[in-house]
N, C-alpha and C positions, 0 to 999 in steps of 0.2 A: 359751608364751604363743598359738599355735596354739585350747586355748584357753579362754581369756583373751579374745584381740583373733577377733571371728570376724569383721569384714567388715574388704577393702580398704584402706579408708579411715584404717581406724586404723592398720594395719600403714604404713602412710606417714606418719599423723602420726609414730609413735613413731621411728622413724629416722630421720627432719627433727628431732626434737630428744634424740634422741643424739648427730646430726652438730654440729646447731648451738647446743646450749647450752653444748660444755665448750668447744669454738672460739671463741664471745662469754667465757668466764670464764679459760679460758689468754688471750686478749686483754688480756681488763685487766689482771692477774695483767701480762702483761711492759708493758705498758702504765707502769706504778707500781712496774717491778719498773726499767729505766732513769730509770724520769723523768722522761716524756713529756710532765706535765701538767704539770711542775714549772718548765718550764724558762723563766724570765719574757720577754712578748714585749715586743720595744722602741718607743720611745716613741713615740707616732701625731707629723707637726709639721705642729703649726696651722698654721690658714689663716689668713692678714691677712685682713679684716675692714676698715674704713672706721669711718672717724672718726666717729660722730654730726656732725649740723654743726643747725647755728639755726636753719637756713632755711626756708621750707615749702617741698612740691615745688609746682610751678606747676599742673599737672590739678590737683588743691589746694588752689588760692586765692582763696575765699569774695570776690569780690567788692563795694563795697558797694554796699548800694539809691539810687538817685543824684535 
């Protein structure tokens, strides 16, 4: 490994990759096996909205020219 990787920075990158990649793959496999992504989410309670009215708000009332 010393002949291929001659700088210290490359050694650190290889060490991180050797640790991180198997952990990421293992985490995804574990989640698939355990069914963590397959559990349905509970339905969201809808928020009550006011019924639309036919009247125009007072701030937007157009006054006729007199």
